[in-house]
C-alpha positions in Angstrom: 0.0 0.0 0.0 2.9 2.3 0.7 3.9 2.4 -3.0 0.3 3.2 -4.1 0.0 6.0 -1.6 3.4 7.5 -2.6 2.9 7.6 -6.4 -0.5 9.2 -6.1 -0.3 13.0 -6.7 -1.6 15.2 -3.9 -5.3 15.7 -4.3 -5.6 12.5 -6.2 -8.1 9.7 -5.4 -7.4 6.1 -4.8 -10.1 3.3 -5.2 -9.3 -0.1 -3.7 -11.3 -3.2 -3.4 -9.7 -6.1 -1.7 -10.6 -9.4 0.0 -11.2 -10.1 3.7 -11.0 -13.2 5.8 -13.7 -15.6 4.7 -12.8 -15.2 1.0 -11.3 -18.5 -0.2 -7.6 -19.0 -0.8 -6.5 -18.8 -4.4 -3.1 -20.0 -5.5 -2.8 -18.0 -8.7 -1.0 -15.7 -9.1 -0.3 -15.1 -5.3 -2.5 -14.8 -2.3 -0.8 -13.4 0.8 -3.1 -11.0 2.7 -6.6 -10.4 3.8 -7.7 -6.8 4.7 -10.5 -5.7 7.0 -12.3 -2.3 7.4 -10.4 -1.5 10.7 -7.0 -2.3 9.1 -7.8 -0.1 6.0 -8.8 2.7 8.3 -5.4 2.5 9.9 -3.5 2.2 6.6 -5.3 5.3 5.2 -5.3 7.4 8.4 -3.0 9.9 6.5 -5.6 10.3 3.7 -9.1 11.8 3.6 -11.3 8.7 3.7 -14.4 9.3 1.6 -15.9 5.8 1.6 -14.7 2.8 3.6 -17.1 -0.1 3.7 -17.4 -3.8 3.5 -17.5 -5.0 -0.1 -21.0 -6.1 -1.0 -19.9 -8.6 -3.6 -17.7 -10.9 -1.5 -16.0 -10.8 1.9 -13.8 -7.7 1.4 -13.3 -4.0 1.8 -13.9 -1.0 -0.5 -11.9 2.2 0.0 -12.2 5.5 -1.7 -9.8 8.1 -0.3 -8.1 11.3 -1.3 -4.4 12.1 -0.8 -4.2 15.5 1.0 -2.2 18.4 -0.4 0.0 18.4 2.7 0.5 14.6 2.8 2.7 13.2 5.5 3.0 9.4 5.4 2.3 7.5 8.6 4.3 4.5 9.8 2.5 1.3 8.8 4.9 -1.1 10.5 2.7 -1.5 13.6 -0.4 -2.6 11.6 -1.1 -6.4 11.9 -2.8 -7.9 8.8 -4.1 -11.4 8.3 -1.5 -13.5 6.6 -2.7 -16.3 4.3 0.8 -17.8 4.7 0.6 -18.1 8.4 -3.1 -18.3 8.9 -3.1 -15.5 11.5 -2.4 -11.8 12.0 1.1 -10.6 11.8 3.1 -7.3 11.6 5.9 -9.0 9.7 6.1 -10.2 6.1 6.4 -13.9 6.5 8.5 -16.2 4.3 6.9 -19.1 2.5 9.2 -21.3 4.6 7.3 -20.1 7.7 4.1 -21.6 6.4 2.7 -24.5 8.5 2.9 -27.8 6.7 -0.9 -28.4 6.3 -1.3 -24.9 4.8 1.7 -25.4 2.5 0.2 -28.6 1.2 -3.2 -27.0 0.7 -1.6 -24.1 -1.1 0.3 -26.4 -3.5 -2.9 -28.4 -4.1 -4.9 -25.2 -4.9 -2.1 -23.9 -7.2 -1.8 -27.2 -9.0 -3.3 -27.8 -12.5 -4.2 -31.3 -11.1 -6.4 -29.8 -8.3 -9.8 -30.7 -9.7 -9.1 -34.4 -10.3 -7.4 -34.6 -6.9 -10.2 -32.7 -5.1 -12.8 -34.9 -6.9 -11.0 -38.1 -5.8 -10.7 -36.7 -2.2 -14.4 -35.8 -2.1 -15.3 -39.2 -3.5 -13.2 -40.9 -0.9 -14.7 -38.8 1.9 -18.2 -39.3 0.6 -17.8 -43.1 0.6 -16.3 -43.1 4.1 -18.8 -40.8 5.8 -22.0 -41.4 3.8 -22.0 -45.2 3.8 
């Protein structure tokens, strides 16, 4: 977000829609973070927030904000965001090697071209086990 805020000219508007927790993980191209209304309020505390609301299409957040003429950036390092890598909030940018094993396997499965046949076989197996 820092780069987007910095390149915007003073007086310019930024429109962002992003996903929140509850939106399913996607493996392509990358899926690292989930944002919430409270977090976006903190991220854009140095902007004039015109609209900040839950996204009506899917779990997410919509932001419309204007960069003030006398913009002074705030420090974003203390804001904890929900990491799809770790499965919890964090202030640090995690490495993929920090990802728990079960989450790593699920991420690889969801990123795989073979995911649909594998998911179908898994659901079929689970269905036989629990429905019979």
